[in-house]
C-alpha positions in Angstrom: 88.4 19.4 30.9 85.0 17.7 31.1 82.5 19.7 33.2 81.9 16.8 35.7 79.9 19.2 37.9 77.0 19.1 35.5 76.6 15.4 36.3 76.2 16.2 40.0 78.9 13.7 41.0 82.6 13.6 41.7 84.8 12.9 38.7 86.1 9.7 40.4 82.6 8.3 40.8 81.6 8.6 37.2 82.2 5.6 34.9 82.2 5.6 31.2 79.1 3.3 31.1 77.2 5.7 33.3 78.0 8.6 31.0 74.8 9.2 29.2 75.5 12.8 28.3 75.5 13.2 24.5 78.6 14.9 23.4 79.2 16.2 19.9 82.7 16.2 18.6 81.9 17.6 15.2 85.4 18.6 14.3 87.3 15.5 15.6 89.1 13.9 12.6 91.7 11.8 14.3 92.1 10.3 17.7 94.5 8.0 19.5 94.0 5.7 22.5 97.3 4.7 24.0 98.0 1.7 26.3 94.7 0.1 25.5 94.2 -3.1 27.5 90.9 -4.4 26.3 89.0 -3.7 29.5 85.2 -3.3 29.3 85.5 0.3 30.4 88.0 1.0 27.6 85.8 -0.6 25.0 82.9 1.5 26.3 85.0 4.6 26.0 85.9 3.8 22.4 82.2 3.1 21.6 81.2 6.5 23.0 84.0 8.2 21.0 82.9 6.5 17.8 79.3 7.5 18.4 80.1 11.2 19.2 82.4 12.0 16.3 80.7 12.3 12.9 83.8 13.7 11.2 86.2 11.0 12.5 88.4 9.5 9.9 90.9 7.5 11.9 91.0 6.1 15.4 94.4 4.6 16.3 94.5 2.2 19.2 97.8 1.1 20.7 97.2 -2.3 22.2 99.1 -3.0 25.4 96.8 -5.5 27.0 97.8 -8.9 28.2 94.4 -10.5 27.6 93.4 -12.4 24.5 92.7 -9.7 21.9 90.6 -11.5 19.3 87.2 -11.1 21.0 88.0 -7.5 22.0 89.0 -6.7 18.4 85.8 -8.2 17.1 83.8 -6.0 19.5 85.8 -2.9 18.5 85.3 -3.5 14.8 81.6 -4.1 15.2 80.9 -0.9 17.1 78.5 1.5 15.3 80.0 4.8 14.2 78.7 8.3 13.6 81.2 8.6 10.7 80.9 6.3 7.7 84.6 7.1 7.0 86.0 6.1 10.4 88.7 3.5 10.3 89.8 1.8 13.5 93.6 0.9 13.4 95.0 -1.3 16.1 98.7 -1.6 16.6 100.5 -4.1 18.8 
């Protein structure tokens, strides 16, 4: 569980965009995001995850959104990554 108390706010009041705490996930090799809808906060979360995980090899995203996905997919694939080996795999 994330130590929300270090941010000085209630967990419900902290958004992904406001999360500036640098986390290191040095050993994270694979991650999955289920029921991804393409919302800005979800894209922001994926951006943070990619920037925090230098050992990441694969990020699987299970798309369940009803919005047009082409622009969201372009954003996801253009995100900078801490790992040069990280692949983003989107399933529908």
